[in-house]
SEMI-809042 format. One line per field, with one value per residue (C-alpha): residue number from 1; residue in three letters; chain; z, x, y. Coordinates in pm, 1 decimal, decimal comma. Layout:
REM SEMI-809042
num <- (NUM ...)
residuo <- (ALA ...)
cadena <- (A ...)
z <- (Z ...)
x <- (X ...)
y <- (Y ...)
REM end
This chain:
REM SEMI-809042
num <- (1 2 3 4 5 6 7 8 9 10 11 12 13 14 15 16 17 18 19 20 21 22 23 24 25 26 27 28 29 30 31 32 33 34 35 36 37 38 39 40 41 42 43 44 45 46 47 48 49 50 51 52 53 54 55 56 57 58 59 60)
residuo <- (MET GLY ASN PHE MET ASN LYS ALA LYS GLU LEU VAL ASP LYS TYR ASP LYS GLN VAL ASP LYS GLY MET ASP LYS ALA GLY ASP MET ALA ASP LYS ARG THR GLY GLY LYS HIS GLY GLU GLN ILE ASP LYS GLY VAL ASP MET ALA GLN ALA ARG THR GLY GLN GLY ASP GLN GLY ARG)
cadena <- (A A A A A A A A A A A A A A A A A A A A A A A A A A A A A A A A A A A A A A A A A A A A A A A A A A A A A A A A A A A A)
z <- (-338,7 -667,8 -819,5 -520,1 -554,7 -926,9 -858,3 -585,8 -821,8 -1090,6 -847,0 -721,5 -1079,7 -1170,5 -866,3 -827,8 -738,2 -466,1 -327,0 -317,5 -144,6 114,7 179,1 225,7 479,7 663,4 670,5 801,8 1074,7 1175,1 1182,5 1400,6 1638,9 1684,0 1746,6 1431,8 1575,5 1277,5 994,7 761,5 802,2 755,9 441,2 304,1 370,8 208,7 -96,0 -128,2 -102,8 -357,8 -599,2 -582,9 -654,3 -1005,0 -1081,6 -722,0 -582,5 -561,6 -583,2 -213,4)
x <- (-1852,7 -1813,6 -1606,3 -1372,3 -1321,9 -1251,5 -989,3 -832,4 -813,3 -654,0 -389,2 -315,3 -274,8 -54,6 172,1 161,4 529,5 509,6 189,3 351,3 658,0 436,3 249,2 580,1 690,2 358,5 386,3 742,4 633,3 343,1 578,3 824,2 549,6 422,3 772,2 762,9 486,1 255,0 504,0 351,6 1,0 121,2 314,9 10,8 -209,8 40,3 67,3 -311,5 -344,4 -68,8 -233,3 -549,3 -363,4 -233,5 64,0 131,7 461,1 436,4 812,0 897,7)
y <- (1196,4 1009,1 1289,0 1283,8 908,1 940,0 1206,9 992,7 693,1 909,4 1031,2 681,3 559,7 855,3 815,0 436,4 396,8 661,8 509,7 165,6 309,5 480,4 156,4 -24,7 235,7 212,3 -167,1 -148,0 93,1 -132,0 -431,4 -240,5 -124,4 -479,9 -609,9 -821,6 -1040,2 -986,6 -938,6 -1196,5 -1058,3 -700,5 -794,3 -976,0 -672,5 -435,6 -662,8 -680,5 -302,4 -248,1 -491,8 -279,2 46,0 4,5 -216,2 -311,2 -426,5 -802,0 -857,9 -821,9)
REM end
């Protein structure tokens, strides 16, 4: 299992911009599905996840 996690971390680091973009899309979809009721919480969660995956995208 450790080798799998190391490979996953390497891929996330290598493709940080694409991962951040995917997280943004997922957050937007979640926001849309909840009717915008939880937008702040979703944005906060996306920002936290992006910060843990390389550079992160804190400039929303």
